[in-house]
MDAnalysis code that builds the backbone (N, CA, C; Angstrom):
import MDAnalysis as mda
import numpy as np

u = mda.Universe.empty(729, n_residues=243, atom_resindex=np.repeat(np.arange(243), 3), trajectory=True)
u.add_TopologyAttr("name", ["N", "CA", "C"] * 243)
u.add_TopologyAttr("resid", np.arange(1, 244))
u.add_TopologyAttr("resname", ["MET", "LYS", "LYS", "HIS", "VAL", "GLY", "GLU", "GLY", "LEU", "TYR", "ILE", "LYS", "LYS", "GLY", "GLY", "TRP", "LYS", "PHE", "SER", "GLY", "ASP", "VAL", "PRO", "LEU", "LYS", "PHE", "ASP", "ASN", "HIS", "ILE", "GLN", "ARG", "SER", "VAL", "PRO", "LEU", "TYR", "PHE", "GLU", "GLY", "HIS", "ASN", "GLN", "ILE", "CYS", "ASP", "LEU", "CYS", "ASP", "PHE", "PHE", "VAL", "LYS", "ASN", "GLU", "SER", "ILE", "ILE", "TYR", "ASP", "LEU", "GLY", "CYS", "SER", "THR", "GLY", "THR", "LEU", "SER", "LEU", "LYS", "LEU", "ALA", "GLU", "TYR", "ASN", "LYS", "GLU", "LYS", "ASN", "GLY", "VAL", "GLN", "VAL", "ILE", "GLY", "VAL", "ASP", "VAL", "GLU", "PRO", "GLU", "MET", "ILE", "LYS", "MET", "ALA", "GLN", "LYS", "LYS", "MET", "LYS", "THR", "TYR", "PRO", "TYR", "LEU", "ASN", "ASP", "SER", "ASN", "MET", "HIS", "PHE", "VAL", "VAL", "ASP", "ASP", "VAL", "THR", "LYS", "ILE", "GLU", "ILE", "GLU", "ALA", "ALA", "ASP", "LEU", "ILE", "VAL", "CYS", "TYR", "TYR", "THR", "VAL", "GLN", "PHE", "ILE", "SER", "PRO", "SER", "VAL", "ARG", "GLN", "GLU", "PHE", "ILE", "ASN", "LYS", "LEU", "TYR", "LYS", "ASN", "LEU", "ASN", "CYS", "GLY", "GLY", "ALA", "LEU", "LEU", "LEU", "PHE", "GLU", "LYS", "VAL", "ARG", "GLY", "ALA", "ASP", "ALA", "ARG", "PHE", "GLN", "ASP", "VAL", "LEU", "THR", "SER", "LEU", "TYR", "THR", "ASP", "PHE", "LYS", "ILE", "ARG", "GLN", "GLY", "TYR", "SER", "ALA", "GLU", "ASP", "ILE", "ILE", "ALA", "LYS", "ALA", "LYS", "SER", "LEU", "GLU", "GLY", "ILE", "LEU", "LYS", "PRO", "PHE", "SER", "THR", "GLN", "GLU", "ASN", "ILE", "VAL", "MET", "LEU", "LYS", "ASP", "ALA", "GLY", "PHE", "ASN", "GLU", "ILE", "ASN", "THR", "ILE", "GLN", "LYS", "TYR", "ILE", "CYS", "PHE", "GLU", "GLY", "PHE", "MET", "ALA", "ILE", "LYS"])
u.atoms.positions = np.array([
    [-62.420, -68.828, 23.909],
    [-63.112, -67.383, 24.718],
    [-62.062, -67.419, 25.955],
    [-62.033, -65.900, 25.904],
    [-60.891, -65.590, 27.338],
    [-61.910, -65.850, 28.590],
    [-61.187, -66.058, 29.832],
    [-61.463, -66.006, 30.604],
    [-60.799, -65.207, 31.861],
    [-61.435, -64.645, 32.995],
    [-60.943, -63.720, 33.986],
    [-60.722, -64.826, 35.083],
    [-59.039, -64.457, 34.750],
    [-58.157, -64.910, 36.246],
    [-57.757, -64.035, 37.254],
    [-57.933, -63.031, 37.456],
    [-58.387, -62.502, 38.650],
    [-57.292, -60.719, 38.357],
    [-57.891, -59.873, 38.885],
    [-56.936, -58.613, 38.768],
    [-57.290, -58.066, 36.960],
    [-58.412, -58.573, 36.896],
    [-59.010, -57.380, 35.804],
    [-57.890, -58.107, 34.409],
    [-57.729, -59.559, 34.804],
    [-57.320, -60.241, 33.731],
    [-57.720, -60.864, 32.718],
    [-57.639, -61.115, 31.799],
    [-58.494, -61.780, 30.819],
    [-58.135, -62.783, 30.235],
    [-57.418, -64.423, 30.498],
    [-56.957, -64.932, 29.786],
    [-57.580, -66.352, 28.570],
    [-56.779, -66.518, 27.462],
    [-57.536, -67.649, 27.465],
    [-56.946, -69.115, 27.718],
    [-57.569, -70.252, 27.318],
    [-57.189, -71.666, 27.674],
    [-55.644, -71.481, 26.779],
    [-54.536, -72.310, 28.021],
    [-53.521, -72.253, 27.493],
    [-52.642, -71.256, 26.817],
    [-53.489, -69.886, 27.061],
    [-52.771, -69.013, 26.231],
    [-51.981, -68.027, 27.526],
    [-51.591, -68.273, 28.852],
    [-50.932, -67.260, 29.818],
    [-49.612, -66.851, 29.123],
    [-49.551, -65.914, 29.384],
    [-48.224, -64.557, 28.815],
    [-47.731, -63.642, 29.600],
    [-46.651, -62.906, 29.799],
    [-46.211, -62.058, 30.471],
    [-46.155, -60.626, 29.742],
    [-47.069, -60.465, 28.534],
    [-47.109, -59.729, 27.746],
    [-48.616, -58.745, 28.138],
    [-48.996, -57.773, 27.248],
    [-50.462, -57.349, 27.030],
    [-50.612, -56.631, 28.682],
    [-51.656, -57.177, 29.336],
    [-51.965, -56.005, 30.180],
    [-50.881, -56.864, 31.635],
    [-50.823, -58.071, 31.431],
    [-49.938, -58.406, 32.952],
    [-49.187, -57.941, 33.242],
    [-48.227, -57.056, 32.817],
    [-47.309, -56.418, 33.052],
    [-47.664, -54.941, 34.203],
    [-48.754, -54.530, 33.630],
    [-49.555, -53.309, 35.210],
    [-49.967, -54.004, 35.769],
    [-50.478, -55.380, 36.206],
    [-51.297, -56.040, 36.915],
    [-50.464, -56.961, 37.814],
    [-48.938, -57.507, 37.150],
    [-48.294, -58.414, 37.495],
    [-48.168, -58.388, 39.093],
    [-47.492, -57.304, 39.897],
    [-47.166, -57.286, 40.891],
    [-48.174, -57.612, 41.606],
    [-49.297, -57.440, 41.536],
    [-50.660, -57.370, 42.797],
    [-51.079, -59.248, 42.260],
    [-50.874, -59.286, 40.949],
    [-51.508, -60.803, 41.025],
    [-50.408, -61.837, 41.437],
    [-49.060, -61.492, 41.246],
    [-48.235, -62.557, 41.578],
    [-48.176, -62.549, 42.921],
    [-48.537, -61.707, 43.954],
    [-48.265, -61.080, 45.513],
    [-49.616, -62.285, 46.252],
    [-50.738, -62.253, 45.580],
    [-52.118, -62.882, 45.786],
    [-51.698, -64.533, 45.297],
    [-51.231, -64.634, 44.466],
    [-51.271, -65.861, 43.429],
    [-50.000, -67.030, 44.196],
    [-48.965, -66.417, 44.598],
    [-47.820, -67.179, 45.093],
    [-47.490, -66.997, 46.838],
    [-47.705, -67.621, 47.310],
    [-47.326, -67.930, 48.760],
    [-46.009, -67.212, 48.789],
    [-45.910, -66.587, 50.227],
    [-44.628, -65.913, 50.689],
    [-43.912, -65.185, 49.749],
    [-44.325, -64.567, 48.437],
    [-43.682, -64.035, 47.334],
    [-42.600, -63.051, 47.723],
    [-43.356, -61.876, 48.594],
    [-42.292, -60.811, 48.707],
    [-41.659, -61.220, 49.840],
    [-42.356, -62.515, 51.055],
    [-41.218, -62.584, 51.785],
    [-39.656, -63.594, 51.537],
    [-40.501, -64.069, 50.200],
    [-39.113, -64.458, 49.350],
    [-37.813, -63.548, 49.127],
    [-38.389, -62.394, 48.472],
    [-37.353, -61.588, 47.882],
    [-36.749, -61.145, 49.388],
    [-37.391, -60.600, 50.255],
    [-36.047, -60.197, 51.503],
    [-35.524, -61.585, 52.256],
    [-35.632, -63.036, 52.176],
    [-34.887, -63.885, 52.206],
    [-33.709, -63.572, 51.304],
    [-33.581, -63.391, 49.938],
    [-32.531, -63.297, 49.057],
    [-31.869, -62.262, 49.194],
    [-32.517, -61.153, 49.486],
    [-31.465, -60.068, 49.938],
    [-30.819, -60.596, 51.388],
    [-31.126, -61.173, 52.002],
    [-30.437, -61.223, 53.348],
    [-29.228, -62.270, 53.190],
    [-29.490, -63.278, 52.000],
    [-28.369, -64.499, 51.618],
    [-27.401, -63.991, 50.972],
    [-27.634, -62.233, 50.872],
    [-26.241, -61.705, 49.765],
    [-25.526, -61.608, 50.833],
    [-25.777, -61.349, 52.335],
    [-24.289, -61.141, 52.788],
    [-23.277, -62.366, 53.231],
    [-24.013, -63.511, 52.323],
    [-22.769, -64.616, 52.201],
    [-22.241, -64.749, 51.294],
    [-22.498, -64.218, 49.989],
    [-22.153, -64.442, 48.940],
    [-21.426, -63.140, 47.923],
    [-22.355, -62.008, 48.123],
    [-22.212, -60.675, 47.806],
    [-20.996, -59.953, 48.251],
    [-19.946, -59.508, 47.331],
    [-18.714, -58.966, 48.162],
    [-18.633, -57.605, 47.061],
    [-17.622, -56.658, 47.232],
    [-17.052, -56.017, 46.259],
    [-17.236, -56.361, 44.746],
    [-17.548, -55.410, 43.886],
    [-17.208, -55.747, 42.655],
    [-17.996, -57.470, 42.554],
    [-18.622, -57.844, 42.994],
    [-19.790, -58.710, 42.803],
    [-20.817, -58.918, 41.616],
    [-20.875, -59.566, 40.877],
    [-22.221, -59.748, 39.527],
    [-23.243, -60.628, 40.138],
    [-24.587, -59.979, 40.438],
    [-25.758, -60.765, 40.656],
    [-26.803, -60.703, 39.956],
    [-27.077, -61.808, 38.813],
    [-27.816, -61.813, 38.241],
    [-29.445, -62.134, 38.488],
    [-30.488, -61.637, 38.038],
    [-32.073, -61.477, 38.194],
    [-33.070, -61.845, 37.184],
    [-32.680, -63.358, 36.764],
    [-33.253, -64.042, 35.366],
    [-34.467, -64.437, 35.304],
    [-35.480, -63.349, 34.619],
    [-36.869, -63.641, 34.151],
    [-37.219, -62.110, 35.466],
    [-36.546, -61.371, 35.573],
    [-36.928, -60.360, 36.318],
    [-38.311, -59.887, 36.463],
    [-38.721, -60.070, 35.651],
    [-40.723, -59.350, 35.208],
    [-40.493, -57.846, 35.374],
    [-40.971, -57.327, 36.328],
    [-41.270, -55.725, 36.566],
    [-40.154, -55.289, 37.752],
    [-39.292, -55.979, 37.944],
    [-37.692, -55.444, 38.387],
    [-38.212, -55.449, 40.029],
    [-39.063, -55.850, 40.443],
    [-38.964, -55.641, 42.118],
    [-37.721, -56.430, 42.737],
    [-37.237, -57.533, 42.405],
    [-36.653, -57.769, 43.313],
    [-34.718, -57.422, 42.999],
    [-35.005, -57.211, 41.341],
    [-33.881, -56.822, 40.991],
    [-33.025, -55.510, 41.476],
    [-34.765, -54.734, 41.902],
    [-34.044, -53.613, 42.685],
    [-33.863, -53.263, 44.353],
    [-34.405, -54.551, 45.268],
    [-34.279, -54.812, 46.104],
    [-32.938, -55.336, 46.424],
    [-32.475, -55.767, 45.504],
    [-31.060, -56.204, 45.686],
    [-30.302, -55.104, 45.011],
    [-30.166, -54.259, 44.303],
    [-29.581, -53.582, 43.942],
    [-29.052, -52.474, 45.417],
    [-30.705, -51.725, 46.035],
    [-30.676, -51.402, 47.301],
    [-29.666, -52.074, 48.162],
    [-30.358, -53.494, 48.470],
    [-29.612, -54.005, 49.589],
    [-28.070, -54.028, 49.590],
    [-27.386, -53.828, 48.656],
    [-26.007, -53.909, 48.097],
    [-25.233, -52.658, 48.269],
    [-26.036, -51.799, 48.210],
    [-25.525, -50.519, 47.757],
    [-24.579, -50.040, 48.308],
    [-24.155, -50.318, 49.095],
    [-22.705, -50.383, 50.249],
    [-21.593, -50.906, 50.032],
    [-21.695, -51.476, 49.465],
    [-20.512, -52.465, 48.829],
    [-19.968, -51.629, 47.399],
    [-19.129, -51.613, 47.502],
    [-18.067, -51.070, 46.142],
    [-18.432, -51.964, 44.808],
    [-18.825, -51.144, 43.899],
    [-18.791, -51.550, 42.392],
    [-19.833, -53.222, 42.316],
    [-20.534, -53.472, 43.082],
    [-21.493, -54.398, 42.696],
    [-22.754, -54.335, 41.681],
    [-22.843, -55.061, 40.656],
    [-23.993, -54.801, 39.458],
    [-24.998, -55.834, 40.046],
    [-26.322, -55.212, 39.787],
    [-27.270, -55.949, 39.751],
    [-27.655, -56.161, 38.007],
    [-27.753, -57.127, 37.539],
    [-28.559, -56.973, 36.213],
    [-29.789, -57.765, 36.161],
    [-30.881, -57.362, 35.619],
    [-32.289, -57.901, 35.580],
    [-32.469, -57.956, 34.274],
    [-32.905, -59.342, 33.952],
    [-33.037, -60.183, 32.293],
    [-34.672, -60.407, 32.345],
    [-35.016, -60.007, 31.581],
    [-36.490, -60.472, 30.917],
    [-36.602, -60.081, 29.398],
    [-37.442, -61.405, 28.612],
    [-38.013, -61.585, 27.517],
    [-39.000, -60.515, 27.098],
    [-39.457, -59.876, 27.894],
    [-40.782, -59.010, 27.574],
    [-40.630, -58.007, 27.804],
    [-40.313, -57.293, 26.479],
    [-40.003, -55.257, 26.821],
    [-40.816, -54.696, 27.680],
    [-42.237, -55.152, 27.946],
    [-43.116, -54.299, 28.763],
    [-42.588, -54.463, 30.114],
    [-41.925, -55.575, 30.442],
    [-41.684, -55.874, 31.587],
    [-40.662, -55.246, 32.163],
    [-39.472, -54.875, 31.248],
    [-38.328, -54.617, 31.551],
    [-38.643, -52.734, 31.520],
    [-39.775, -52.326, 30.605],
    [-40.192, -50.794, 30.578],
    [-40.405, -50.488, 31.628],
    [-41.172, -51.366, 32.568],
    [-41.766, -51.126, 34.281],
    [-40.778, -50.807, 34.859],
    [-39.665, -52.007, 34.715],
    [-38.682, -52.053, 35.718],
    [-37.789, -50.654, 35.434],
    [-37.754, -50.182, 34.079],
    [-36.953, -49.112, 34.113],
    [-37.665, -47.970, 34.793],
    [-38.656, -47.828, 34.796],
    [-39.517, -46.820, 35.269],
    [-39.372, -46.850, 37.072],
    [-39.759, -48.293, 37.603],
    [-39.488, -48.446, 39.262],
    [-37.892, -47.866, 39.469],
    [-37.400, -48.076, 38.596],
    [-35.682, -47.557, 38.513],
    [-35.378, -45.793, 38.791],
    [-36.452, -45.379, 38.409],
    [-36.357, -43.759, 38.118],
    [-36.416, -43.089, 39.893],
    [-37.031, -44.066, 40.919],
    [-37.790, -43.587, 41.730],
    [-36.616, -43.968, 42.802],
    [-35.580, -44.989, 42.396],
    [-33.855, -45.169, 43.388],
    [-32.789, -44.276, 42.422],
    [-32.825, -42.700, 43.061],
    [-31.950, -41.535, 42.483],
    [-30.653, -42.203, 42.673],
    [-29.725, -43.089, 43.055],
    [-28.671, -43.324, 44.221],
    [-28.349, -44.918, 42.650],
    [-29.087, -45.033, 42.048],
    [-28.963, -46.508, 41.370],
    [-29.137, -45.483, 39.467],
    [-28.119, -46.206, 39.074],
    [-27.613, -45.735, 37.497],
    [-27.314, -47.250, 36.415],
    [-27.272, -47.061, 35.240],
    [-26.406, -48.354, 34.794],
    [-25.390, -48.913, 34.822],
    [-24.061, -48.010, 35.941],
    [-23.253, -49.002, 36.599],
    [-23.332, -50.029, 37.863],
    [-24.704, -49.352, 38.305],
    [-25.014, -51.003, 39.510],
    [-26.565, -51.662, 39.452],
    [-27.218, -50.753, 38.853],
    [-28.242, -51.808, 37.823],
    [-28.817, -51.683, 36.571],
    [-28.756, -52.463, 35.978],
    [-28.864, -52.414, 34.444],
    [-30.138, -54.151, 34.360],
    [-30.658, -53.071, 33.302],
    [-32.080, -54.183, 32.879],
    [-31.703, -53.889, 31.191],
    [-32.007, -55.541, 30.935],
    [-31.628, -56.050, 29.579],
    [-32.997, -57.157, 29.337],
    [-33.275, -56.563, 27.732],
    [-34.814, -57.723, 27.423],
    [-33.535, -58.310, 26.556],
    [-34.102, -59.781, 26.877],
    [-33.541, -61.031, 26.415],
    [-33.972, -62.746, 26.714],
    [-34.155, -63.314, 26.183],
    [-33.879, -64.432, 26.515],
    [-33.143, -65.652, 27.641],
    [-33.200, -65.737, 28.529],
    [-32.687, -66.360, 29.738],
    [-31.827, -67.334, 29.121],
    [-32.202, -67.604, 28.262],
    [-31.806, -69.152, 27.453],
    [-30.363, -68.943, 27.006],
    [-30.363, -67.743, 26.397],
    [-29.594, -67.353, 25.090],
    [-28.472, -66.664, 25.769],
    [-28.918, -65.817, 26.809],
    [-27.984, -64.236, 26.752],
    [-26.737, -64.824, 27.476],
    [-25.775, -64.394, 27.150],
    [-24.353, -64.342, 27.588],
    [-23.951, -63.857, 29.048],
    [-23.710, -64.718, 29.444],
    [-23.486, -64.589, 31.547],
    [-22.519, -64.268, 31.565],
    [-21.478, -63.295, 32.480],
    [-20.829, -62.825, 33.234],
    [-20.716, -64.353, 34.484],
    [-19.001, -63.968, 34.805],
    [-18.705, -64.766, 36.017],
    [-19.709, -63.801, 36.936],
    [-20.414, -64.706, 37.515],
    [-21.502, -64.000, 39.329],
    [-21.027, -64.593, 40.473],
    [-21.353, -63.809, 41.260],
    [-21.381, -64.891, 42.838],
    [-22.686, -64.606, 43.019],
    [-23.538, -64.469, 42.467],
    [-25.205, -64.587, 42.736],
    [-25.939, -64.700, 41.686],
    [-26.721, -65.615, 41.360],
    [-27.442, -65.987, 39.993],
    [-28.711, -66.158, 40.665],
    [-29.843, -65.437, 40.564],
    [-31.171, -65.575, 41.167],
    [-32.358, -66.560, 40.051],
    [-33.113, -67.449, 40.189],
    [-34.239, -67.737, 39.360],
    [-35.407, -67.369, 39.931],
    [-36.045, -66.784, 40.077],
    [-37.308, -66.526, 41.032],
    [-38.355, -66.945, 39.935],
    [-38.959, -68.398, 40.316],
    [-40.557, -68.560, 39.357],
    [-39.864, -68.333, 37.731],
    [-38.975, -68.744, 37.400],
    [-38.433, -68.519, 36.066],
    [-38.429, -70.035, 35.511],
    [-37.678, -70.413, 36.191],
    [-37.263, -71.964, 35.289],
    [-38.369, -73.013, 34.840],
    [-39.615, -72.541, 35.774],
    [-40.666, -73.748, 35.183],
    [-41.125, -73.278, 33.868],
    [-40.891, -72.391, 33.438],
    [-41.188, -71.795, 32.292],
    [-40.633, -71.925, 31.134],
    [-39.100, -72.540, 31.200],
    [-38.452, -72.769, 30.139],
    [-38.649, -74.172, 29.739],
    [-38.911, -74.436, 28.546],
    [-39.172, -75.754, 27.966],
    [-38.146, -77.204, 28.554],
    [-38.653, -78.242, 29.020],
    [-37.267, -78.855, 30.228],
    [-36.560, -79.732, 28.969],
    [-36.641, -79.746, 27.744],
    [-35.867, -80.014, 26.774],
    [-34.784, -79.212, 26.788],
    [-34.473, -77.956, 27.646],
    [-33.483, -77.454, 27.309],
    [-33.405, -77.271, 28.721],
    [-33.807, -77.207, 29.783],
    [-33.773, -76.678, 30.910],
    [-32.169, -77.066, 31.548],
    [-31.941, -78.110, 31.339],
    [-30.699, -79.357, 31.836],
    [-29.444, -77.759, 31.333],
    [-29.345, -78.041, 30.213],
    [-28.477, -77.143, 29.221],
    [-28.696, -75.809, 30.061],
    [-29.710, -75.305, 30.672],
    [-29.616, -73.714, 31.000],
    [-29.022, -73.825, 32.464],
    [-29.402, -74.926, 33.326],
    [-28.773, -74.970, 34.950],
    [-27.605, -75.279, 34.475],
    [-27.084, -75.917, 33.296],
    [-25.618, -76.005, 33.487],
    [-24.894, -74.808, 33.393],
    [-25.393, -74.218, 32.419],
    [-25.027, -72.792, 31.762],
    [-24.689, -71.744, 33.063],
    [-25.773, -71.549, 33.969],
    [-25.487, -70.928, 35.041],
    [-24.478, -71.595, 35.859],
    [-24.395, -72.702, 36.239],
    [-23.321, -73.463, 36.846],
    [-21.751, -72.835, 36.520],
    [-21.831, -73.227, 35.474],
    [-20.350, -72.790, 34.542],
    [-20.169, -71.349, 34.882],
    [-20.828, -70.406, 34.763],
    [-20.713, -68.325, 34.782],
    [-21.121, -68.581, 36.151],
    [-20.875, -69.284, 37.118],
    [-20.662, -69.119, 38.670],
    [-19.334, -69.152, 39.251],
    [-18.854, -67.874, 40.102],
    [-17.656, -67.851, 40.550],
    [-17.589, -68.934, 41.595],
    [-16.498, -69.786, 41.715],
    [-16.381, -70.887, 43.195],
    [-16.704, -70.110, 44.031],
    [-17.732, -70.901, 45.228],
    [-18.203, -70.191, 46.169],
    [-19.545, -69.248, 45.858],
    [-20.026, -69.239, 44.542],
    [-20.943, -68.549, 44.302],
    [-22.515, -69.518, 44.348],
    [-23.418, -68.877, 44.529],
    [-24.975, -69.319, 44.502],
    [-25.617, -69.563, 43.634],
    [-26.596, -70.054, 43.077],
    [-28.092, -70.207, 42.501],
    [-28.715, -70.409, 43.413],
    [-29.718, -69.558, 43.425],
    [-31.180, -69.693, 44.218],
    [-32.055, -69.796, 42.679],
    [-32.958, -71.164, 43.553],
    [-33.843, -71.286, 42.263],
    [-35.653, -71.723, 42.992],
    [-36.115, -70.842, 42.754],
    [-37.793, -70.793, 43.219],
    [-38.467, -71.395, 42.451],
    [-39.152, -72.666, 42.677],
    [-39.756, -73.096, 41.433],
    [-41.731, -73.827, 41.951],
    [-42.307, -73.748, 41.524],
    [-43.299, -74.562, 41.951],
    [-43.055, -75.951, 41.631],
    [-43.323, -76.438, 42.723],
    [-43.074, -78.086, 42.091],
    [-44.376, -78.887, 42.566],
    [-43.697, -80.030, 41.347],
    [-45.116, -81.399, 41.651],
    [-45.034, -82.075, 42.838],
    [-45.860, -83.221, 43.105],
    [-45.977, -83.997, 44.162],
    [-45.076, -84.523, 44.011],
    [-44.527, -86.012, 44.738],
    [-43.692, -86.836, 44.222],
    [-44.766, -87.971, 43.712],
    [-45.823, -88.207, 44.306],
    [-46.646, -89.303, 43.080],
    [-48.171, -88.286, 43.376],
    [-49.056, -89.102, 42.540],
    [-50.205, -88.645, 42.332],
    [-51.082, -88.261, 43.589],
    [-50.829, -89.239, 44.563],
    [-51.821, -88.833, 45.949],
    [-51.147, -87.353, 46.470],
    [-49.706, -87.241, 46.761],
    [-49.171, -86.082, 46.834],
    [-49.832, -85.083, 46.348],
    [-49.569, -85.317, 44.758],
    [-50.409, -84.129, 43.764],
    [-51.928, -83.800, 44.182],
    [-52.206, -84.712, 44.552],
    [-53.721, -84.089, 44.927],
    [-53.692, -83.087, 45.866],
    [-53.014, -83.694, 47.258],
    [-53.329, -82.716, 48.151],
    [-52.550, -81.807, 48.221],
    [-51.792, -81.447, 47.713],
    [-50.724, -80.167, 47.058],
    [-51.945, -79.021, 46.232],
    [-52.612, -79.718, 45.135],
    [-53.501, -78.888, 44.639],
    [-55.034, -78.225, 45.276],
    [-55.193, -79.303, 46.254],
    [-56.050, -78.885, 47.284],
    [-55.904, -77.925, 48.285],
    [-54.451, -77.849, 48.884],
    [-53.980, -76.920, 49.901],
    [-54.034, -75.922, 49.125],
    [-53.458, -76.070, 47.374],
    [-53.238, -74.519, 46.850],
    [-54.150, -74.099, 46.676],
    [-55.516, -74.659, 45.984],
    [-57.108, -74.071, 45.733],
    [-57.337, -73.292, 47.222],
    [-57.202, -74.073, 48.064],
    [-57.747, -73.395, 49.316],
    [-56.803, -71.781, 49.860],
    [-55.692, -72.058, 49.744],
    [-55.178, -70.863, 49.667],
    [-55.144, -69.810, 48.533],
    [-55.541, -70.046, 47.553],
    [-56.015, -69.283, 46.617],
    [-57.604, -68.661, 46.817],
    [-58.263, -69.589, 47.313],
    [-59.652, -69.009, 47.738],
    [-59.731, -67.827, 49.071],
    [-58.357, -68.291, 50.258],
    [-58.409, -67.353, 50.979],
    [-58.337, -65.784, 50.298],
    [-57.333, -66.134, 49.509],
    [-56.714, -64.692, 48.903],
    [-57.833, -63.781, 47.715],
    [-59.103, -64.621, 47.828],
    [-59.987, -63.656, 47.589],
    [-60.837, -63.921, 45.886],
    [-60.213, -65.231, 45.736],
    [-60.380, -65.407, 44.287],
    [-61.479, -66.415, 43.921],
    [-62.380, -66.500, 43.074],
    [-63.216, -67.288, 42.970],
    [-63.156, -68.974, 42.306],
    [-64.023, -69.874, 42.439],
    [-63.783, -71.061, 41.962],
    [-63.499, -70.807, 40.141],
    [-64.063, -70.038, 40.015],
    [-63.896, -69.669, 38.302],
    [-62.506, -69.438, 37.935],
    [-61.832, -68.297, 38.565],
    [-60.851, -67.565, 38.587],
    [-59.702, -68.657, 38.659],
    [-60.197, -69.477, 39.780],
    [-58.935, -70.367, 39.777],
    [-58.944, -71.353, 38.654],
    [-60.175, -72.030, 38.322],
    [-59.905, -72.685, 37.058],
    [-59.634, -72.361, 35.956],
    [-59.948, -70.967, 35.449],
    [-59.476, -70.297, 34.617],
    [-57.905, -70.221, 35.089],
    [-57.123, -69.596, 35.784],
    [-55.754, -69.349, 35.247],
    [-55.242, -70.609, 34.929],
    [-55.576, -72.208, 35.806],
    [-55.435, -73.366, 36.028],
    [-55.117, -73.859, 34.471],
    [-56.151, -73.060, 33.480],
    [-56.369, -73.791, 32.208],
    [-55.521, -72.808, 31.498],
    [-55.135, -71.584, 32.101],
    [-54.711, -70.780, 30.937],
    [-53.216, -71.056, 31.339],
    [-52.890, -72.122, 31.552],
    [-51.014, -72.158, 32.028],
    [-50.852, -74.044, 31.521],
    [-52.346, -74.571, 30.626],
    [-52.004, -75.566, 30.645],
    [-50.411, -75.296, 29.135],
    [-49.893, -76.742, 29.043],
    [-48.950, -76.079, 28.062],
    [-47.540, -75.183, 28.424],
    [-48.005, -74.211, 29.501],
    [-47.023, -73.107, 29.577],
    [-46.031, -73.298, 30.836],
    [-46.863, -73.647, 31.985],
    [-46.075, -74.065, 33.142],
    [-45.842, -75.204, 33.418],
    [-44.231, -75.838, 33.335],
    [-44.399, -77.157, 33.758],
    [-43.258, -77.533, 34.284],
    [-44.203, -77.659, 35.955],
    [-43.077, -77.955, 36.831],
    [-42.481, -79.057, 37.364],
    [-41.221, -79.366, 37.900],
    [-41.003, -80.467, 38.165],
    [-41.195, -80.852, 39.455],
    [-40.878, -81.808, 39.953],
    [-40.804, -82.215, 41.936],
    [-39.634, -81.633, 42.241],
    [-39.747, -81.486, 43.410],
    [-38.657, -81.498, 44.610],
    [-37.466, -81.892, 44.042],
    [-37.853, -83.869, 43.782],
    [-36.746, -84.469, 43.066],
    [-36.106, -84.567, 41.804],
    [-37.173, -84.304, 41.112],
    [-36.451, -83.612, 40.012],
    [-35.391, -82.298, 39.741],
    [-36.117, -81.801, 40.476],
    [-35.156, -79.983, 40.374],
    [-33.818, -80.259, 40.983],
    [-33.585, -81.127, 41.942],
    [-32.041, -81.411, 42.674],
    [-31.687, -82.368, 41.742],
    [-31.812, -83.205, 41.426],
    [-31.232, -83.953, 40.402],
    [-30.664, -83.317, 39.314],
    [-31.455, -82.147, 38.232],
    [-30.916, -81.229, 38.005],
    [-29.739, -80.767, 38.091],
    [-30.126, -80.200, 39.267],
    [-28.756, -79.265, 40.126],
    [-27.640, -80.177, 40.020],
    [-27.998, -81.342, 40.485],
    [-26.312, -82.012, 40.516],
    [-26.125, -82.384, 39.389],
    [-26.705, -83.223, 38.301],
    [-26.297, -82.828, 37.261],
    [-25.593, -82.065, 36.542],
    [-25.532, -81.046, 37.013],
    [-25.280, -79.267, 36.671],
    [-23.831, -78.851, 36.964],
    [-23.544, -79.683, 38.128],
    [-22.478, -79.910, 39.140],
    [-22.304, -79.471, 40.254],
    [-23.719, -79.117, 41.040],
    [-23.587, -78.404, 42.233],
    [-23.519, -80.066, 42.918],
    [-22.910, -79.701, 43.940],
    [-23.037, -80.728, 45.481],
    [-23.931, -80.270, 46.617],
    [-23.583, -78.836, 46.818],
    [-24.554, -78.457, 47.681],
    [-25.465, -77.573, 47.413],
    [-26.785, -78.162, 48.193],
    [-28.154, -78.206, 47.637],
    [-28.801, -78.141, 48.994],
    [-29.668, -77.654, 49.028],
    [-30.777, -77.114, 50.371],
    [-31.535, -76.094, 50.231],
    [-32.785, -76.738, 50.621],
    [-34.133, -76.247, 50.610],
    [-33.950, -74.860, 51.473],
    [-34.361, -73.588, 51.383],
    [-34.472, -72.654, 52.057],
    [-35.943, -72.035, 52.080],
    [-36.520, -72.413, 51.470],
    [-38.299, -71.969, 51.796],
    [-38.822, -72.663, 50.921],
    [-40.256, -73.443, 51.585],
    [-40.944, -74.381, 51.494],
    [-42.192, -74.185, 51.720],
    [-43.595, -73.886, 50.802],
    [-44.994, -73.614, 51.675],
    [-45.565, -74.801, 50.444],
    [-46.677, -75.079, 50.736],
    [-47.384, -76.526, 50.168],
    [-46.452, -76.506, 48.627],
    [-47.052, -76.151, 47.443],
    [-46.015, -76.855, 45.844],
    [-45.065, -75.469, 45.799],
    [-44.422, -74.723, 46.561],
    [-43.894, -73.783, 45.951],
    [-42.303, -73.890, 47.027],
    [-40.785, -74.019, 46.590],
    [-39.764, -74.322, 46.909],
    [-38.884, -73.590, 46.875],
    [-37.967, -73.156, 47.431],
    [-36.770, -72.749, 47.535],
    [-36.075, -72.942, 47.506],
    [-35.101, -73.205, 46.134],
    [-33.588, -73.830, 46.925],
    [-32.622, -73.068, 46.641],
    [-31.086, -73.217, 47.615],
    [-30.322, -72.537, 47.043],
    [-29.110, -73.824, 46.665],
    [-28.338, -73.672, 45.688],
    [-27.168, -74.248, 45.169],
    [-25.947, -73.626, 45.018],
    [-24.809, -74.073, 46.032],
    [-23.645, -73.356, 45.888],
    [-22.669, -74.231, 44.967],
    [-21.712, -73.285, 44.546],
    [-20.586, -73.732, 43.394],
    [-19.278, -74.028, 44.639],
])
């Protein structure tokens, strides 16, 4: 039986997916569900000044409706030959992204390109910046390390991986606190208790977050030695890893 999870979306237990009605309502839903969601976009754009130069390639892996990809392309439009590549496995997400792109007359396939593909399987060119914005948490833990290894391998020396994730608490006590604080946040966003429970149930077996330490170990095992948290709010964390 499907339950309401907010924004007119009805999802069954363990049935969350990014197709169907989700692309049309994604931007509003995610803004209300993830703290500092669009602030994180602005921070990532600001970080481009440290890593993106003329002829740089930027990847936004798991780009959803392309909001961040388009911001990155706009932010770097004065640099020569910069390419932003947004990748998502859901065709409807990419269709939404391409529709948004039409409102940016100075963007075309030479500087902003959207691709329908599985981020774990796509071939990645040498890049100066790779962004995984709340993407890796949905990748099976069995292939997650291999995926991060691939990103490290295909970053240029001095390039950066920006990894934003929902994170688990370090132990059961901290997890209880984080869950309670996040519930309070969603209540302040106007979600009902039923919405919150239904959304949590819909993500069972779909969303598989690591703890902060587990993410750091994964990055180090891939080869990253320079790792720093750049955003943190309750159980949401952004990591910057430099090759």
